[in-house]
N, C-alpha and C positions, 0 to 999 in steps of 0.2 A: 567649524570646530566639532559640532555634533556628528556630522557625516564622517569626518576623519576618525573620530573615536569609535564610531560604529564599525568602520572598516578595520580597525585594529582590535575589534572584539572587546571594547571597553564600555559596556552598557551603563555603568554607574557614571563615568565621566560624560558620556553622551547625554544622559538624562539631565545632568547638571547644566551642560551647555545649551540643551534644548529649552530647559526651563528659563534660562537667562534670555534666550531669544524670544520666548513667548512674553516675558515681562516687558521687553523693549518694544515688541510689536504684537500686542494681543490679537489684532485683527489679521495677522498673517497666518495663513493655514499651514505653511511649510513647517513652522516650528512645532505646531501641534502634531503633525505627522511624525516628525522625528522623535518627539516625546513619546508618542504611542509605540513606535518601534522599540525604543529603549526600554520602556516599561514591559513590553512583551518579552524581550530577551531576559529581563530580570524575573520573569514568572508572575508579574502582576497583571494578569490578563484582564480583569474587570476594569482597572484604571486605564489600561491600554485602549479598551473599547471607548471609554469616555473621551479620551484625547482624540481618537480617530473621529468620533462623532462631532467634536468641535471643529475639526478640519473640514468635514463634509458640510457643516452648517455655514462655515465661512466661504466655501467654494463648492457648491453642490455639483457643478459641472466638471470638477477636476477628476480625471480618471485615476490619478495617483491617490487622491483622498479616498475614492471609492475602493480602490485596491487595498489600501491600508485598513479600511474599516472591515472589508470582507476577510482579510487575513486575520484580524483580531477577533472577529466574531466566531470564526470556525473553531476557536479554542475554548469557547464557552459551551457548556452542555445545553442542548436544545435550541441552539442558534444556527444550526446548519442551513436552514431555509433562508434566514436573513443573510448569511454569508453568501449563499448562492445568488441571491438577488443583487447584492452589491457587486459580485464578480461579473454577473451578466451586464450590469450597467458599465462597469469598467471596460469590458470588451466592446460594448456599443459606443462608448465615448472615444476609445482609442483602439480600433481593430488592428492598427498597424504595429502596436506594441506587443512584445512577446509575453510579458509578465501577467497580464490579465488572462491570457489563454492558459498559462501555467497554473494559475489559481483555479480556473475551471477544471483543469485536469486533476489537480490535487483533491478538490472536493468530490469529484466523481470517483477517484481512486479509493478514498476512505469508505465509500459506500459499496465498493466492489463492482462498480460499473466500469470494467476494464476497457470496453470498446469505446465508450465516450471519452474516457480519460486519454486513451491513445490518440484519438482524433484531435483532442485539444493540444496535446503535447506536439503532435506533428504540425499543427497550425502555428505553435510558438516557434518551432524549429525552422519553419519557412521564413520567419521574420528574423531569427537569430540562430544560425546553425550551430553556434558554440555555447548555447545556453546550458549550463551544467544541470540545473534542476529538471529541465525538459528531457534531456538525454537520459539521466539516471532513472527518473520516474517512468519514462517510456520503457526502459528495460524491465522495470518491475511489472508493467502491464503484460509483457511477454511471458513473465513467470507466473502470471495470474496471482499476483501478490495479494494477500489478505492481512489486514492489521491484526495484532494479537487480540484485540477486543472486537472480533468480527461479529460476535453475537449481538452487538449493539448497533442499531441503525441511528446514525447521527441526526436523522430527521425527527426522531422521537423526542417529545417534550418531557423527558424524564432524566434524572441524573444518571450518568453512566455508572456511578458507584453503586446505585441500587440494582441495576441489571447485572453488574459485576458480582455483587453478593448473591444474587439469584443463581448465576452461573456456577459460582463456587459451591453453592449448596447442592445443586444438581450433580455436579461432578463428584463431590464428596459422597453423596448418596450412592451413586453408581460404584464408586471405588470400595465402599464398605459392604454393600449388599451382595455384589457378585462374588467376592472371595468368601464371604460368610456362607452363601449357598453352596459354593463349590466344596468347601471343607465339610459342611454338614452332609452333603449327599455322599461324599466319599466315606464318611464315618457310618452313615446309614447302610451303605453297600457292604462294608466290612462286617457290621453287626448282623446284618440279615443273612448274607451269603456264607460267611465263615463260621459264625457262632450260632446261626439258626434263630436269632432273636428278632424275628420279623416284626412282631407286634410292638415290641419295645423300640425298635428302630423307627417305625412309623410315628410313634408318639414323640420320640425325640426330634424327628424331622419336623413334625408339626410345631413343636415348641420353638424351633429355630425360626419358623415363619412369624411367630410373635415377636421375636427379637428384630427381624427384618422390618416388621410393621412399626416397631418403636423407632428404629433408625429413620424410617420414612417420615413419620410424624415429626420427629425432631428437626430434620432438615427442611421439611415443608414449612414449618413455622418461621424459618429464616427468610422465606421468600415473601416479599411485600408487593411485588409487581406481577401478579399472576396473569394479568391481561396482556403482558408483553412476552410471556413464556413461549407461546406458539410462534411469534415472530422471531424470537431468539433461536428456536430450534430450526426454523426455516432458513435462517442466515448462517448458522454455524453447523457445518456438516458433522464435525466430530463430536460436538455436544449432542446432536440428534442421534448419532450412532451409539454413543454411550448410554443415553436414556433408553433408546429402543432395544438395545441388546440386553440391558438390565431387565426391562419388562419381559422380554422374550425368555431370558434365563429364569426369571421367577415363574413364568407359566410352565416352562419345562420342568422346573423343580417340583411344582405342585403335581404335574402329570406323572412325574417319576414316582412320587410318593403314592399316588393313587393306584398306579399300575405296578407296584413293586412285586416282582415275581416271588413265588413261594418256594422256589428251589433253594437248597442250601448244601454246603459242603460239611456241615457240622458233624454228620455221622460218618464221613468218609475219610477225613484227614485230621491230623492233630491241629491244635490251635496255631494261628498265624505267627505268633511270636516265637514258636519253637520248631517250625518246619517250613519248607518251601512249598509253594502251591503246585498241585499236579497240573499236567497238561490238559486243559479244558478248552473246548470251542465255545467261547462265551456267547457268540451270536446265536449258536444253536440252543444253548441253555436258557439265556435270558430273552432272546428275541431281538431282532434288528431295531424295532421301535424303541424299546427301553434303552438299548445300547446307544441309540442316537440321542435320546434325552440326556443320558449320562455324559456323553461327549460334549453336548451343547453347554451343559452347566459347568463342566470342569474346564473346558478348553476354549471358551469364548474369548477370553483375554488374549490368548496367543493368536487366535484367528484375527481379531481386531487389530492387534499390533502389526501382524504381517500385511494385512490389507492397507493399513495406514502408511506403512513404509513404502509399499508399491505405489500407492496413490500420490504420496508426497514426492517420490522420486520421478515419476513419469508425468507430472503435471506441468504444463507450460512448455516454453521453447527456450531453453537455457542458452543455446548458441546465439540466437538473436539478441537475448538480453546481454550477453557478454560483449557483443559488438557495440551495443549502446554504452555500456559501462566503460569500455576502453576507448571510446571516442572523445572523452573529455580528459583534460590534464589530470595526472594522479593527485588525488586528495582523499581524505579519510573515508567519506561515505562510499565513494566509488570503489576504493580498494577493498573495503569491507564486503560490499555486495558482490564484488568479483570473486573473493575467496569463498563466500557461501555458495555462489552459483557453481563454482568448481567442485564443491562437495556434492552438489546435486548431480553433476556430471559423473563424479566418481560412484555415486550410488547406482546410477543407471548402468554403468559399466560392471559394477559388482553383480547386479542381477543378471546381466547378460552372461558373464562368466559362469555364474552359478547354474544358469539354465543349460549352458553348454557342457558343464561338468556332470549334470544329473541326467539330462534327457538322452544323450547318445548311449550310455551304458544301459539305461532302462529299456531302450528300444532294441538293444543288441547291435547297434550300428555305430561302433566307436569311431569310424572314420568321419562322422559328422562333427567331431571335435575339431577338425581342421578349420572350422569356421571361427576358431579363436583368433585367426589373423584379422578378423574384423575389429578387434579391440585396438590395436595400434593404428589401424586405418581411421577409426572413430576419433582417437586422440589427435591425430594429425588434422583431421577435419575441424575439430573444435579449436585447435591452435591457429589455423589459418582463418577460418570464418569468424572466429570470436575476437579477432584483433589482439591476440596474446603475444605477438612477436616481441613487443617492448614491455610487456607487463607481467609475463608469467614468472620470470626470474624473481621479481620483487615479491610477488604473492607467495610463491613456494618458499622463498627465503624466510618470510615472516611466519610461515605455518608448516613446520617440519612434519607434523602428522599427515597433512595433506600430501606433501611430497612422498612420504613413505607409502601412503595408500596408492598413489598413482604408480610408483615403482613396482609394488607387488602386484598390482593389476596387470601391468605389462609383463611381469614374470609369469603370472598365471596364464596369460595368453600364449606365451612361448611354451609352457608346459602342456597346454591343451593341444597345440600343434604337434608336439612330440608324441603325446599320447594317441592322437588320431592318426599320425603317420607311421607309428611303430608297426602295426599289423601289415600295412602295405609294403613297407620296406623290409619286412622279414626280420625285424629286430627281436632280441630276446624278450620274452614276456615280462621278465623282471623290470626291464627298462620302461615298458608301458605302465606297469603298476606303480613304479616310483614316480612317473610323470603325473598319474592321477593323484597320488598322495601329495605331490608338490602343489597341484592346483588347490587341494583342500587346505593345505597349510597356508598358502598365499591368501586365500579368502579369509581364513581366521586372523591372519595378521592385519588385514584391512579392517576387520571388525575391531580388533584391538586398537588400531590407530584411531578409529572413531571414538572408542571409549576413552582413550587418553585425551583426545581433543575435547570431548564433552566434559571430562573431569576438570581439565584446565580452565575451560570457559566458566564452569560453575564456581571454581575456586577464585578466579580473578574477577568474576562478574562481567566477562567480556562476551563477544559474539561467539556462538557455537556453530557446529556443522549442521544446522537445521534451518528450515525456512523461517522460523520465527525470528532469526537474527537479521533478516533482510530489513533494511530501513529506507524510507524515502529521503530524498534530498529536500531539505527546507532551509534555504539560505546557505547551502554548502558552497565551498570554494571562495575565492577572493572577490567574486562579483557581488556587489551590493544590489539589493532588490530595487525594482523600478520605483517603489513608493518613496524613495529618498530623493528623487529628482527634484530640483528646485522649482518653485512657482515661476510662471512667466511674468516678468516685471514690465511695467509701463513707464516710460520716461515722462518727466513733467510736461514736455511739449505734447506728447501723445495724449496725456490726460487732459490737458487744456483744450486740445483740438476736439476731443469727444464731448467735453463738457459744454463748450460754447458754440460749436458748429451747428448750423441748421441744415447741413447737407449730408447727413449720415444716411448711408445706404446699407440695407441688409440683403445679403444674398443667401439663398437656400435652394433646396431641391424639392420638387413635388412630383406628382404622378406624370406631369407633362414634360418635366425636365427642369433645368436650372431656371430660377426666377430671381428677380431683383426688385426690391420694394423699398420705398423711401420710409425712413423711420420718423415718427412724429417728434421724438426728443429722446435724449439720453438724460435720464433724471439724475443719475449719480454714477460715480466710479468708486468702487470700494477700495480699501487699503490693499486687498489681495488682488486687485485688478479686475474684479467682476464689473461688467457693464449692466446697467438696468435700463432697458429700452421700452418705450411705449410704441407698440407695433399693432398692426391690424390683426383681425381674427385669423385670417388665412396664414399669417406667419406663425401663430400659435399652433395651428393644426399641422403645419409643415414641420415644426420643431418636434411635435409628438411622433411623427413618422420617422424623421431622421434629425437628431439634434445637432448635427455638424453643420455649422453656418460660417459665414464670413461677414464682417462688418467693415465698411469702407468709410473713411472720412478725409476731408481736405483741410489743410491749415486754414482756420477761419480768419486770420488776420492778414497775412501777406501771401497766402496760397503758395508758399515756397515748397511745401512737401505734402505728401499724402501718406496715410497710414491704413494698413489693413490688419484686422485681427481675425484670425481663424480660431474658432473655439466651439464650445458646446452651449447650446441655448436650452434653458429649462424654464417652464412657466412657473411664475410665482403668483398664484391667485390672491394671496394675502395683500400684496402690494399692487396687483394688477399690472405686472411688468414681465418682460422676458429677461432673465438673467443669463448673460453670456460670460462664461469662464474662458479666458484666453488659453490657447494651446501654442499658437505661433503668432508673432508680431512681425509684420513687414513694414518698413519705412523707406520711402524713396522720394527723390525730388522730381518735379515735373520736368520733362525734357524741353530744352529750348529749340529754336528753329535750326540751330546749327547741328542738333542731334537728330534731326528728322531723317528718315530713311530716304536714300537717293531714289528718285523715280527712274524706272527703266527707260532707256531711249528707244524710240520707234525707228525702225529702219525704213 
């Protein structure tokens, strides 16, 4: 009942059903696992961890219980290492299952270790080629996806909310100080160069530094985790850029005040408010050094914005990512990530068209604009290699700004070809000029489409045309996670055989190969099916190296059947036994003489 309700996305009902199952069978670990998953989906993460720990306590060799505990632990601050340890145990206990490998990949992905995450997802896909989580998250590794809180390392034993407050304080400091200095330096330049108030301008500029210092102190008081700030800057590129550019702009502002030129237009022209400026070569008057400082303080924001746009657009391999997103049946997460990735492709094409529109005229070789034919070729390549044959119509139908952007990029490429071919074909110069203007208008329309899409996303609180809208797959699609699989049950006959037989045999592997060892006794069989064996020291050592074992027993009464349990053996020093958690149970009858293999005849 609980599994069916989880499949229908009814966590409240699933929690109720799992609670009833635990009440009826408190020693059965399956009910605790289902309860943990239901609690997790309800957002009760701490309680989900407790229920998962109960499942591990009852069946320490269960890969599903370890997987459930690892999945629950990763949602708690500072428990990433514990989640990683549980995921590794799940992989060790069941390397043939895809879900433990997916959890390894998810944990690596949130740390930004894209190579290790991709290796884990590929391992999962070798075991289940249709696993939606492995497919979609593998696509995110191709995009070099970073989670929104990338400044926080999940291995840190600090609340992410604390580092989040520190990040917001640093960002707010940068956003306040840089515009303040830019406006102040512009006012200083006007007062000094236009009105001749050089001394007063420098004093006013120095007073602004006091305001900037006050802003700095105010934001610094909000940061309580200073020992993590260096790590935050190392992990979050754009936070590091914002902080470093702010420090650089502050240094440039101080240098600009200290080297403020004495030249002024006050005696040569009327005040700024009543006349236009004369033609002056500012680099000759003020010097290239001061002009560079002035430009750094005023225009650093524009430069950072342009740099970030280029970096975000050209990072990763979107075509490979699209191929993974479209390899799974259509569902919410895959369609969302497909749409965002197509916006990344559109951004790349926009930069390509912009370069072809600017560089050829600047170099005086307008025929180079014929390279605009590369735009439709690139679109066709993305359509074919990205697996968009059956998915593009649905994505564009749900996102008309994206369809508009793609259409006008195609129109811009046609205009580029016309503009580049007009001189060669001897067309009228007016046709070429109109083609260049058409390219500019098409590029502006694409920018407008991005603005409309961004505004709609902000208004609706939905995914926008930016990387931050990419999300990983966590239980997406109709497929239930592997941790809901039922425990392996033992029939009463098998339980009786292991309890009373004195012919129990343990099979394991050591450095020399497969080994078989007689077991002293099976002290008990738990309600969840765990066997407690008294075994020799060498069996303990072998279980440490490879916990996958097999236990064989024969029917102690009539010897009618035999049973083999393949499972995971873990040492229990407290009880001085090996605990074997079943993964597979095989039961068969002994063959009679009539079932013997026929002996080959000799000629």
